[in-house]
C-alpha positions as CSV (number, residue, x, y, z in Angstrom):
1,M,-43.4,-24.8,21.2
2,E,-40.5,-22.8,19.7
3,A,-40.4,-19.0,20.0
4,A,-40.1,-18.8,16.2
5,K,-43.5,-20.2,15.9
6,R,-44.9,-17.8,18.4
7,N,-43.0,-14.6,17.6
8,E,-46.1,-12.5,18.5
9,E,-45.3,-13.6,22.1
10,L,-41.6,-12.8,21.9
11,S,-41.2,-9.4,23.6
12,I,-39.0,-7.5,25.9
13,G,-39.3,-8.8,29.4
14,V,-40.5,-12.4,28.6
15,H,-38.5,-15.3,29.9
16,V,-36.8,-17.7,27.3
17,R,-34.5,-20.6,27.3
18,Y,-31.9,-21.2,24.6
19,N,-32.2,-24.7,23.3
20,G,-28.5,-25.1,22.6
21,T,-27.3,-24.8,26.2
22,G,-30.4,-24.6,28.3
23,S,-29.5,-21.0,29.4
24,A,-32.5,-19.2,30.5
25,G,-33.2,-15.5,31.1
26,E,-35.2,-12.4,30.4
27,V,-35.3,-10.8,27.0
28,L,-33.7,-7.3,27.2
29,A,-33.9,-6.3,23.6
30,L,-35.1,-7.4,20.2
31,R,-33.8,-6.8,16.7
32,S,-34.4,-8.3,13.2
33,D,-32.4,-8.8,10.1
34,D,-32.3,-11.1,7.1
35,D,-31.6,-14.1,9.3
36,G,-34.7,-13.5,11.5
37,I,-35.6,-12.1,14.9
38,W,-32.9,-11.8,17.6
39,A,-33.3,-11.5,21.3
40,K,-30.7,-10.3,23.9
41,V,-30.9,-12.3,27.0
42,D,-29.9,-10.8,30.4
43,T,-28.1,-13.7,32.0
44,T,-25.5,-14.0,29.1
45,Q,-25.8,-10.7,27.5
46,L,-25.8,-12.5,24.1
47,W,-28.1,-12.3,21.1
48,Y,-30.0,-15.5,20.1
49,N,-31.9,-16.2,17.1
50,S,-35.5,-16.7,18.1
51,R,-35.9,-20.0,16.2
52,Y,-33.6,-21.5,18.9
53,L,-35.5,-19.9,21.9
54,E,-38.2,-21.4,23.9
55,L,-40.7,-19.1,25.7
56,L,-41.1,-20.0,29.4
57,D,-44.0,-19.2,31.7
58,E,-43.2,-17.8,35.1
59,G,-43.4,-21.2,36.8
60,E,-41.0,-22.9,34.4
61,Y,-38.6,-20.0,34.7
62,R,-38.7,-20.0,38.6
63,K,-37.9,-23.8,38.5
64,I,-34.9,-23.2,36.4
65,K,-33.7,-20.3,38.6
66,D,-34.3,-22.3,41.8
67,R,-32.3,-25.3,40.4
68,E,-29.4,-22.9,39.4
69,S,-29.5,-21.3,42.8
70,K,-29.2,-24.6,44.5
71,K,-26.3,-25.6,42.3
72,K,-24.5,-22.4,43.2
73,T,-25.2,-22.9,46.9
74,K,-23.8,-26.4,46.7
75,K,-20.7,-25.2,44.8
76,L,-20.1,-22.4,47.4
77,D,-20.4,-25.0,50.2
78,E,-18.0,-27.3,48.4
79,D,-15.5,-24.4,47.8
80,A,-15.7,-23.5,51.6
81,D,-15.1,-27.1,52.5
82,E,-12.0,-27.2,50.1
83,R,-10.7,-24.0,51.6
84,E,-11.0,-25.3,55.1
85,L,-9.2,-28.5,54.2
86,T,-6.4,-26.5,52.6
87,K,-6.1,-24.3,55.7
88,K,-5.9,-27.5,57.8
89,K,-3.1,-28.8,55.7
90,I,-1.1,-25.5,55.8
91,D,-1.5,-25.4,59.6
92,S,-0.2,-29.0,59.8
93,L,2.8,-28.2,57.6
94,K,3.6,-25.1,59.9
95,E,3.4,-27.2,63.0
96,D,5.8,-29.7,61.4
97,L,8.2,-27.0,60.4
98,E,8.3,-25.4,63.9
99,G,10.6,-28.2,65.1
100,V,13.1,-27.8,62.3
101,D,16.5,-26.5,63.7
102,M,17.9,-23.9,61.3
103,S,21.1,-23.3,63.4
104,T,24.5,-22.7,61.8
105,E,25.5,-26.3,62.3
106,M,23.6,-27.3,59.3
107,C,25.5,-27.9,56.0
108,D,26.3,-24.9,54.0
109,G,26.3,-24.9,50.2
110,G,29.2,-22.5,49.9
111,G,32.1,-23.1,47.6
């Protein structure tokens, strides 16, 4: 059920999900104007019109946060693997260059 239909439940500290992107977070502040009730969400620090927010219970919110945490961990692992691969490539290039003779017998580009 949309938060707009349950505005009496929308309050500071509740967990919500923005239907547009799936972003979830805790409501930090509320305000209202001619366009409706707006909620500021902690994870994005953005204001969302309540008609586009879905109230989440603690279990739903934990599932979302756990999924996000696993994605971040996987991304960190992939980044670490990529850094290690890059380091190995650099080390290999350094080894290849150690055998290059940079003596004065090489061609000069003088004129």
